[in-house]
N, C-alpha and C positions, 0 to 999 in steps of 0.2 A: 430366603423365600424361594429362589430358583432351585437350590439343592433340595429343599424340603419337598417341592412339588415334583421334581424330576429324578429324585434319588432312586426310586424303584426302577425307573426306566434305564438309568445308568447301570444299575446292578444287573438287570435282565440282559442288557446289551453285552456286558462283559461275559456273563455265563453263556449266552447264546453263541457268541463268536468263538469262545473256547470249545464249546460242544461241537461247533462246525468243524474246527480244526481236527478234533479227535475223530469226527465222523468221516470226513473226506479230504483232510489236508487243507492246504492253503487255497486250493481252487474252490473248495466248499466255503471257506472263509470269505472269499471275494463274492461268491454268489449270494450268500446270506446277507452280506453287507449291502449289496445292490438291491436285494428284495426289501430290506428294511427301509432304504431310501425311497424306493418305489412306493411302498405302502404309505409312508409319511406324505410324499408329494401328492399321491392320489387321494389321500384321506384328510387333507387339511380342511377341505370343505366340510367333512364329517365333524371335525372338531368344532368348527364355528357353529354349525347347526345344533350339535349336542350341547354346546355351551349355553345356547339360548334357553334350553330346558333345564340344564343342571343348575343354573344360577338361582332357580326357585327352590333348591334343596339345601338343607343345612350341611355343616361340615361332616357330620356322621355319615349321611347318605352319599356325600361326595367320596368318602373313604370306601364305602361299600361299592360304589361305581368303579373305583380303582382296584378293588380286590376281587369280589365275587363277579362283578361285571366283566372284568378282563378275562376271567376263566371261561365265561360264556363266549366272549369274542374270539379269544385265541384258539381254544380247543373246539368250540362249536363251529365257528365259521371258517377259521383258517386251517383246521386240520380235518374235521369230520366232513365239511362241505365238499372239498375236492374229491374225497373218496366216494361220497354219495353220488356225485356227478358221474363218475366212472361206473359205479354199481348200477345206476339206472340206465345209462346209455348202453352198457354192455350186457345188461340183464344178468348181473352177478349178485350173489349175496355179499354182504359187507366184508365177511372174512376173506372170501376169494378176491374181492377188490383190493383189499389191503395187501394180500399176498402177491397179487399181480403187480401192484405199485412198487413193492420192495424187491421182487425177484425178476421181473421181466419189464424193465423200464422202457424199452423200445416199443413193446406192445402197448404199454400204458400210455406212452406219448401218442401213439397212433389213435388210441381210443379218445384221448383228450382232444386231439385235432379234429377227429370226426364229430365230437360233441360240441365243438366251438360255435357253430351256427345256432344251435339250440340254447347254449349258455348266453350268447350275445343277445339273442332275441328276448329271452326271459329277463335278463338284467337290464337291457336297453328299455324295454317297455316299463319295467318297474320304476326306473330312474326318471324316465320321461314323464310319468304320471306325477312324481314328486315335484318336478320342475313346473309342469303345467298348472297343478293345483296352487302352487306358490304364485306364479305370474298372473293368474286370473283372479287372484284375491285382491280386493280393494284395500289399500294400506294407507295409513296416515303419512308414513315416510316412504318416499319413492326415490329410487336411484336414477334410473333412466326414464325420466318423466315422459319424454316424447314417445316411449314405447309402452311403459307400464300403465299410463293413464288410459289409453284406448283399450288395451287388453283387459284392464279391470272392468271396463264397461261391458266388453264381450263376455267376461266371466259370469255375468248375471244370467247367461243362458244355461239352463240345467244340463248337466252331463256333457258339456262342451269338451272338457279335457279327455273324457273317455272316447268321444267320437273322433277327436283328432288323433289320439293314440291308435285307435283301430284303423283309421285311414293310413297312417304311417306304416303300420304293420302289414296291411294288405299290399301297399305299394312295394314294400321291401320284399315280401314273399313272392309277389308276381315277378319282380325284377330279378330275384334270385333264380326263380324257375326258368325265366326266359334266358338268362345267362347260361344256366346249366344246360339247357336244350341246345344252345348254339355251340357249346363245347362238347357235344357228344352225349349229353344227358347223364354224365357220371354222377352228378349230385342232384338230379331232378327229383328223386324221391325225398330229398331233405327239405324241399320247399314246403311240404306239408308239415314236416317236423318244426320248421321255423315258425309257421303259423300257429301250431298248437302250443309251442313253447312261449310265444309272445302272448297268447291268450292266457296261458297259465301265469305269466308274470303280471298281467293285468288283474287277474282274479286274486293273486296273492296280495297285490297292493290294496285291493278293495277290502280284503279280509283284515290286513294290517291296519288300514284306515279305520275300519269298524272297531277293532280292538283299541286303537289309539283314542278314538272318540269316546269309547266306553270309559277308558281310564281317565280321560280329561273330565268327563261328566262326574265320575266318582270323586275326583279331586275337588271339583267345584262344590260338590255336596259336602265333602268333609270340611272344606274351608268355611262354608256357610255355617255348618254345625259348630265349628270351633268358635266362630265369631259370636254366635248366639250363646254358647257356653260361657264365653268371657263376659258378655253383657250380664248374664244371669248371675255369675260369680260376683260381679261388681255391685249388683243390687243387693244380694243376700249375704255377701261376705264369706261364702263357702269357697273351698279350694276349687279351682277350675281344672277340668280334665284336658288341658291343652296339650300335654305331652302325648297322650294316647292318640288324640285326633291328628296332631301334627305327624306322628309316626305312620298312621294309616294313610294320610294324604301323601306323604313322602314315598311310601311303599308303592302306591299306584303310579306315582310319577316315575319311580325307578323302573317299573315294568314297562311303562310307556317309552322311556328312554332306551331300554334294552331292545325293544321291538324296532325302533328306528335305527339304532346303531347296527343291529344285525342286517337290516336292509341295505345300509350303506356299505357293507363289506364286500358286495359283489364285485365292485370295480377292482379292488386290490387282489382278490382271489383270481379273477379272470386275467388280470394283467400278469400275475405271477406265472401263469401257464406259458407265457411267451418267453420266459427266462429259464425255467427249469421244469422237469417233470418228476423231480424227486420230492416226495411229500414231506420227508424229514427236513430237508433244507427249506422247503416252502414254509413249513410250520415255524421253523426257527426265525427265518427272515421276517415273515409277516407278523409273527408274535412280537418281535422286537419293535417293529413299526407300530403295531397296535398299542403297545405300552406308551410310546411317545405321543400318539394321537390322544390317548386318554389323559395323559399328564398335561398335554397342551390344552385340552378341554377344561380341566380344572384351573390351569393357569389363567386362561382367558376369563373365567368366572371370577377368580379372586382378584384379578387386576381391574375388573370392571371394563374390559376392553370392548365388549359389545355395546355397552351403554355409551361409551366415549366415541366409538367408531360405528355409527349406525348403519352404514352401507355394507358392512362385512357379510352380514347374513344374506344380502342380495347377491353379492359376488359369489358366495358359496353355492347358492341355488343356480345361478347362471352356469357355474362350473359343472354342476350336476346335469344340467340340460345339455351342455356341450358333450359331456361324457356319454349321455344317452345316445346322442346322434352318432358319436364315434363308434359306439358298440354296434349300432345298427349298420353302419357302413362296413365294419370289419366282418360282417357276415359274408361279404363278397370280396372285399379288398383288405389287404394288410396295411396297418397303420403302426408306425413305430411307437413303442411305449413312452419314449422320451417326449414325443409330441403330446400324447395324452396327459402326461404329468405337467408339461409346461402350460398347456391351455388353462388348466385349473389354477396354477400358481399365478399366471398373468391376470386372470379375471379377478382373483382375490386381491392381488396387489393394486389393481386399478380401483377396486371398491374401497380399499384402505386409503389410497391417495385422495379419492373423492371425499371420504370422511374427514380427512385432515383439512382439506379445503373448506368443507362445510364448517368445521369447528373454528377455523380462523376467521371465516366470514361472520359467524355469530359473535365471536369475541370482539371484532372490530365494530360491528353494527350495534352491539348492545342489546339488552333484553327487550327494549321497546320495539325494535325492528327485527326481532329474531326470526319471525315468519318469512319476511322478505329475503333475509340472508339465506335461509334454508332453500327457498325456491331457486335462488340464483347460483347456488353452489353445487348442484348436481352435474353429472356428466352430460 
């Protein structure tokens, strides 16, 4: 089971590390290995969230997610996205941006450094909205009840998450501007860039949310039609068109998953800039990590981990919220990437431990008092 699920990841790891040695020697080997570990640690929350969606898809679409989907994730977000960042910030065409990244790495690094406040504001706002929309939703299963219950009540206020995000963005922008002014105004002009980039991140999230909602609505429509077709087939004895309907529904779910997966890629890409400015090594390292994240997603689904450990999804979203805060802080202050990775791992580990406690309490209490055990087993 383990080899079947992670076989492609092992193969890509071997090929990627060999390619790194040929490209830049053992130093490149080490950098690519570090990037792969960074991507896995930063993106474990991605795997948990993705698994919650992927479990609704059959084995065929899970394979599509591991093949076609990984091409989108690796080449789209891990290779093209860094180049696009430089092209936009330096006002270059894509060809010149690639040429600059390969021929003048010092200049490329400077452009990336200059672009970091905008990148962090964009990604931070996007991830913050994901966290806020999750925490403000009323859920049957709650991990930190003392926090989630009152926040769920507040979540009934329309557009609350958008208002909070904009307030955070304004405070960050004004603080950055004030700090820049105190230090000679070197980066004062970037305060406006931070504000614009943050608003762009918010708009992007709302567009993605709209698309996701559309896909979910289409999926529900297809599932309803499939159910009606099955009932009609049972009454008349005619063959039921379930395969076509299931395929359409799974296709929309696949698109929905890809939209979410791409949005979660910002943290790994942004974190990679702190380690290397070489887009080849970045693509190799993040590509290896992305393969493991996708394999881990499928593994969680096939093992039924999310059903058994119900707080894992909560821990993943808290990790996303922590990452959003860290990104906003890095606009002005440097934070070690190890800290960023550890925060996510610790939160998910705590949610796993809470899930284990809950399962033990339910087992001891029995089915008759299952609700009481669930209430008493949270953190």
